[in-house]
Each structure stands twice: as structure tokens, then as C-alpha cells.
Chimera marker file (.cmm) of the C-alpha trace (Angstrom):
<marker_set name="trace">
<marker id="1" x="97.152" y="110.136" z="134.502" r="1" g="1" b="0" radius="0.5"/>
<marker id="2" x="99.340" y="110.630" z="131.528" r="1" g="1" b="0" radius="0.5"/>
<marker id="3" x="100.622" y="108.026" z="129.724" r="1" g="1" b="0" radius="0.5"/>
<marker id="4" x="103.915" y="107.446" z="128.015" r="1" g="1" b="0" radius="0.5"/>
<marker id="5" x="105.925" y="104.516" z="126.105" r="1" g="1" b="0" radius="0.5"/>
<marker id="6" x="108.989" y="102.369" z="127.558" r="1" g="1" b="0" radius="0.5"/>
<marker id="7" x="111.595" y="102.953" z="124.957" r="1" g="1" b="0" radius="0.5"/>
<marker id="8" x="112.933" y="99.314" z="124.960" r="1" g="1" b="0" radius="0.5"/>
<marker id="9" x="109.374" y="97.218" z="124.349" r="1" g="1" b="0" radius="0.5"/>
<marker id="10" x="106.955" y="99.779" z="123.698" r="1" g="1" b="0" radius="0.5"/>
<marker id="11" x="104.764" y="99.044" z="126.596" r="1" g="1" b="0" radius="0.5"/>
<marker id="12" x="102.204" y="101.733" z="127.576" r="1" g="1" b="0" radius="0.5"/>
<marker id="13" x="103.681" y="102.925" z="131.040" r="1" g="1" b="0" radius="0.5"/>
<marker id="14" x="102.074" y="105.472" z="133.463" r="1" g="1" b="0" radius="0.5"/>
<marker id="15" x="104.189" y="108.898" z="133.776" r="1" g="1" b="0" radius="0.5"/>
<marker id="16" x="104.914" y="108.108" z="137.401" r="1" g="1" b="0" radius="0.5"/>
<marker id="17" x="105.843" y="104.372" z="136.915" r="1" g="1" b="0" radius="0.5"/>
<marker id="18" x="109.179" y="103.653" z="137.875" r="1" g="1" b="0" radius="0.5"/>
<marker id="19" x="109.641" y="100.282" z="135.650" r="1" g="1" b="0" radius="0.5"/>
<marker id="20" x="108.269" y="99.205" z="132.519" r="1" g="1" b="0" radius="0.5"/>
<marker id="21" x="104.771" y="96.520" z="133.145" r="1" g="1" b="0" radius="0.5"/>
<marker id="22" x="105.810" y="94.722" z="129.901" r="1" g="1" b="0" radius="0.5"/>
<marker id="23" x="109.633" y="94.232" z="130.517" r="1" g="1" b="0" radius="0.5"/>
<marker id="24" x="110.568" y="95.777" z="133.755" r="1" g="1" b="0" radius="0.5"/>
<marker id="25" x="112.972" y="98.146" z="132.425" r="1" g="1" b="0" radius="0.5"/>
<marker id="26" x="113.712" y="101.262" z="135.275" r="1" g="1" b="0" radius="0.5"/>
<marker id="27" x="112.162" y="104.264" z="133.765" r="1" g="1" b="0" radius="0.5"/>
<marker id="28" x="113.858" y="107.493" z="134.155" r="1" g="1" b="0" radius="0.5"/>
<marker id="29" x="112.105" y="110.382" z="134.968" r="1" g="1" b="0" radius="0.5"/>
<marker id="30" x="114.410" y="112.627" z="133.125" r="1" g="1" b="0" radius="0.5"/>
<marker id="31" x="114.156" y="110.907" z="129.882" r="1" g="1" b="0" radius="0.5"/>
<marker id="32" x="112.726" y="111.361" z="126.640" r="1" g="1" b="0" radius="0.5"/>
<marker id="33" x="109.693" y="109.824" z="125.914" r="1" g="1" b="0" radius="0.5"/>
<marker id="34" x="109.994" y="107.907" z="122.779" r="1" g="1" b="0" radius="0.5"/>
<marker id="35" x="107.095" y="106.850" z="120.744" r="1" g="1" b="0" radius="0.5"/>
<marker id="36" x="108.153" y="102.723" z="120.180" r="1" g="1" b="0" radius="0.5"/>
<marker id="37" x="104.531" y="102.125" z="119.409" r="1" g="1" b="0" radius="0.5"/>
<marker id="38" x="104.915" y="103.309" z="115.836" r="1" g="1" b="0" radius="0.5"/>
<marker id="39" x="107.982" y="101.632" z="115.359" r="1" g="1" b="0" radius="0.5"/>
<marker id="40" x="106.512" y="98.267" z="117.144" r="1" g="1" b="0" radius="0.5"/>
<marker id="41" x="103.521" y="98.501" z="114.771" r="1" g="1" b="0" radius="0.5"/>
<marker id="42" x="105.475" y="98.617" z="111.361" r="1" g="1" b="0" radius="0.5"/>
<marker id="43" x="107.672" y="95.913" z="112.824" r="1" g="1" b="0" radius="0.5"/>
<marker id="44" x="105.105" y="93.441" z="113.347" r="1" g="1" b="0" radius="0.5"/>
<marker id="45" x="103.182" y="94.156" z="110.251" r="1" g="1" b="0" radius="0.5"/>
<marker id="46" x="105.960" y="93.791" z="107.912" r="1" g="1" b="0" radius="0.5"/>
<marker id="47" x="106.491" y="90.295" z="110.087" r="1" g="1" b="0" radius="0.5"/>
<marker id="48" x="102.782" y="89.792" z="109.365" r="1" g="1" b="0" radius="0.5"/>
<marker id="49" x="102.717" y="90.589" z="106.031" r="1" g="1" b="0" radius="0.5"/>
<marker id="50" x="105.750" y="88.442" z="105.063" r="1" g="1" b="0" radius="0.5"/>
<marker id="51" x="104.106" y="85.554" z="106.721" r="1" g="1" b="0" radius="0.5"/>
<marker id="52" x="100.966" y="85.877" z="104.689" r="1" g="1" b="0" radius="0.5"/>
<marker id="53" x="103.044" y="86.033" z="102.090" r="1" g="1" b="0" radius="0.5"/>
<marker id="54" x="104.521" y="82.539" z="102.854" r="1" g="1" b="0" radius="0.5"/>
<marker id="55" x="101.430" y="81.043" z="103.227" r="1" g="1" b="0" radius="0.5"/>
<marker id="56" x="100.253" y="81.998" z="100.170" r="1" g="1" b="0" radius="0.5"/>
<marker id="57" x="103.008" y="80.948" z="97.975" r="1" g="1" b="0" radius="0.5"/>
<marker id="58" x="102.500" y="77.220" z="99.590" r="1" g="1" b="0" radius="0.5"/>
<marker id="59" x="98.686" y="77.242" z="99.270" r="1" g="1" b="0" radius="0.5"/>
<marker id="60" x="99.777" y="77.812" z="95.289" r="1" g="1" b="0" radius="0.5"/>
<marker id="61" x="101.862" y="75.808" z="95.572" r="1" g="1" b="0" radius="0.5"/>
<marker id="62" x="99.816" y="72.741" z="97.275" r="1" g="1" b="0" radius="0.5"/>
<marker id="63" x="96.664" y="73.907" z="94.463" r="1" g="1" b="0" radius="0.5"/>
<marker id="64" x="98.967" y="73.252" z="91.591" r="1" g="1" b="0" radius="0.5"/>
<marker id="65" x="100.569" y="69.645" z="92.771" r="1" g="1" b="0" radius="0.5"/>
<marker id="66" x="96.997" y="68.406" z="93.531" r="1" g="1" b="0" radius="0.5"/>
<marker id="67" x="96.048" y="69.774" z="89.748" r="1" g="1" b="0" radius="0.5"/>
<marker id="68" x="98.574" y="67.566" z="88.294" r="1" g="1" b="0" radius="0.5"/>
<marker id="69" x="97.846" y="64.658" z="90.336" r="1" g="1" b="0" radius="0.5"/>
<marker id="70" x="94.233" y="64.855" z="89.428" r="1" g="1" b="0" radius="0.5"/>
<marker id="71" x="95.106" y="65.525" z="85.821" r="1" g="1" b="0" radius="0.5"/>
<marker id="72" x="97.602" y="62.547" z="85.723" r="1" g="1" b="0" radius="0.5"/>
<marker id="73" x="96.087" y="60.413" z="87.875" r="1" g="1" b="0" radius="0.5"/>
<marker id="74" x="94.462" y="58.033" z="85.067" r="1" g="1" b="0" radius="0.5"/>
<link id1="1" id2="2" r="1" g="1" b="0" radius="0.2"/>
<link id1="2" id2="3" r="1" g="1" b="0" radius="0.2"/>
<link id1="3" id2="4" r="1" g="1" b="0" radius="0.2"/>
<link id1="4" id2="5" r="1" g="1" b="0" radius="0.2"/>
<link id1="5" id2="6" r="1" g="1" b="0" radius="0.2"/>
<link id1="6" id2="7" r="1" g="1" b="0" radius="0.2"/>
<link id1="7" id2="8" r="1" g="1" b="0" radius="0.2"/>
<link id1="8" id2="9" r="1" g="1" b="0" radius="0.2"/>
<link id1="9" id2="10" r="1" g="1" b="0" radius="0.2"/>
<link id1="10" id2="11" r="1" g="1" b="0" radius="0.2"/>
<link id1="11" id2="12" r="1" g="1" b="0" radius="0.2"/>
<link id1="12" id2="13" r="1" g="1" b="0" radius="0.2"/>
<link id1="13" id2="14" r="1" g="1" b="0" radius="0.2"/>
<link id1="14" id2="15" r="1" g="1" b="0" radius="0.2"/>
<link id1="15" id2="16" r="1" g="1" b="0" radius="0.2"/>
<link id1="16" id2="17" r="1" g="1" b="0" radius="0.2"/>
<link id1="17" id2="18" r="1" g="1" b="0" radius="0.2"/>
<link id1="18" id2="19" r="1" g="1" b="0" radius="0.2"/>
<link id1="19" id2="20" r="1" g="1" b="0" radius="0.2"/>
<link id1="20" id2="21" r="1" g="1" b="0" radius="0.2"/>
<link id1="21" id2="22" r="1" g="1" b="0" radius="0.2"/>
<link id1="22" id2="23" r="1" g="1" b="0" radius="0.2"/>
<link id1="23" id2="24" r="1" g="1" b="0" radius="0.2"/>
<link id1="24" id2="25" r="1" g="1" b="0" radius="0.2"/>
<link id1="25" id2="26" r="1" g="1" b="0" radius="0.2"/>
<link id1="26" id2="27" r="1" g="1" b="0" radius="0.2"/>
<link id1="27" id2="28" r="1" g="1" b="0" radius="0.2"/>
<link id1="28" id2="29" r="1" g="1" b="0" radius="0.2"/>
<link id1="29" id2="30" r="1" g="1" b="0" radius="0.2"/>
<link id1="30" id2="31" r="1" g="1" b="0" radius="0.2"/>
<link id1="31" id2="32" r="1" g="1" b="0" radius="0.2"/>
<link id1="32" id2="33" r="1" g="1" b="0" radius="0.2"/>
<link id1="33" id2="34" r="1" g="1" b="0" radius="0.2"/>
<link id1="34" id2="35" r="1" g="1" b="0" radius="0.2"/>
<link id1="35" id2="36" r="1" g="1" b="0" radius="0.2"/>
<link id1="36" id2="37" r="1" g="1" b="0" radius="0.2"/>
<link id1="37" id2="38" r="1" g="1" b="0" radius="0.2"/>
<link id1="38" id2="39" r="1" g="1" b="0" radius="0.2"/>
<link id1="39" id2="40" r="1" g="1" b="0" radius="0.2"/>
<link id1="40" id2="41" r="1" g="1" b="0" radius="0.2"/>
<link id1="41" id2="42" r="1" g="1" b="0" radius="0.2"/>
<link id1="42" id2="43" r="1" g="1" b="0" radius="0.2"/>
<link id1="43" id2="44" r="1" g="1" b="0" radius="0.2"/>
<link id1="44" id2="45" r="1" g="1" b="0" radius="0.2"/>
<link id1="45" id2="46" r="1" g="1" b="0" radius="0.2"/>
<link id1="46" id2="47" r="1" g="1" b="0" radius="0.2"/>
<link id1="47" id2="48" r="1" g="1" b="0" radius="0.2"/>
<link id1="48" id2="49" r="1" g="1" b="0" radius="0.2"/>
<link id1="49" id2="50" r="1" g="1" b="0" radius="0.2"/>
<link id1="50" id2="51" r="1" g="1" b="0" radius="0.2"/>
<link id1="51" id2="52" r="1" g="1" b="0" radius="0.2"/>
<link id1="52" id2="53" r="1" g="1" b="0" radius="0.2"/>
<link id1="53" id2="54" r="1" g="1" b="0" radius="0.2"/>
<link id1="54" id2="55" r="1" g="1" b="0" radius="0.2"/>
<link id1="55" id2="56" r="1" g="1" b="0" radius="0.2"/>
<link id1="56" id2="57" r="1" g="1" b="0" radius="0.2"/>
<link id1="57" id2="58" r="1" g="1" b="0" radius="0.2"/>
<link id1="58" id2="59" r="1" g="1" b="0" radius="0.2"/>
<link id1="59" id2="60" r="1" g="1" b="0" radius="0.2"/>
<link id1="60" id2="61" r="1" g="1" b="0" radius="0.2"/>
<link id1="61" id2="62" r="1" g="1" b="0" radius="0.2"/>
<link id1="62" id2="63" r="1" g="1" b="0" radius="0.2"/>
<link id1="63" id2="64" r="1" g="1" b="0" radius="0.2"/>
<link id1="64" id2="65" r="1" g="1" b="0" radius="0.2"/>
<link id1="65" id2="66" r="1" g="1" b="0" radius="0.2"/>
<link id1="66" id2="67" r="1" g="1" b="0" radius="0.2"/>
<link id1="67" id2="68" r="1" g="1" b="0" radius="0.2"/>
<link id1="68" id2="69" r="1" g="1" b="0" radius="0.2"/>
<link id1="69" id2="70" r="1" g="1" b="0" radius="0.2"/>
<link id1="70" id2="71" r="1" g="1" b="0" radius="0.2"/>
<link id1="71" id2="72" r="1" g="1" b="0" radius="0.2"/>
<link id1="72" id2="73" r="1" g="1" b="0" radius="0.2"/>
<link id1="73" id2="74" r="1" g="1" b="0" radius="0.2"/>
</marker_set>
């Protein structure tokens, strides 16, 4: 059975499905198939990179503050 992609949520759906299994949207038979997976992957990767950047910055701040506390403890 051939697969296509829901244009609303990017979920893979069967060609003969009437509703999306991911979001419940009605699938029109004459709709163009939209490759939402690529868009979804780009967005999630961008969000993941941003979150990773914030975590690294926070860890650096904690390390610097800890270093100063150890140096000036005495």
C-alpha cells in the first residue's frame, strides 16, 4: 500500500485513508501530496539545537560560578 503525508501534522498515512491517524484531519482524495516530513524535521532539529545551546550556556555559567566560589572560599 502506498504512503503519503498529512499536510497538517506530517504523519505518514496510507493512500486509502480518509482521516489522518495523527491529527484526525480529513484527507481529500484529490489533494496534492505535501512532503511535510521535511518541514517537520527541520523545525524539530532547529528547536533541538536551540535547547542544546541553552543547556550548554547554563552549564558554562554554573561551572564559572562554581570556580569563583572555590577560589574565593578561603
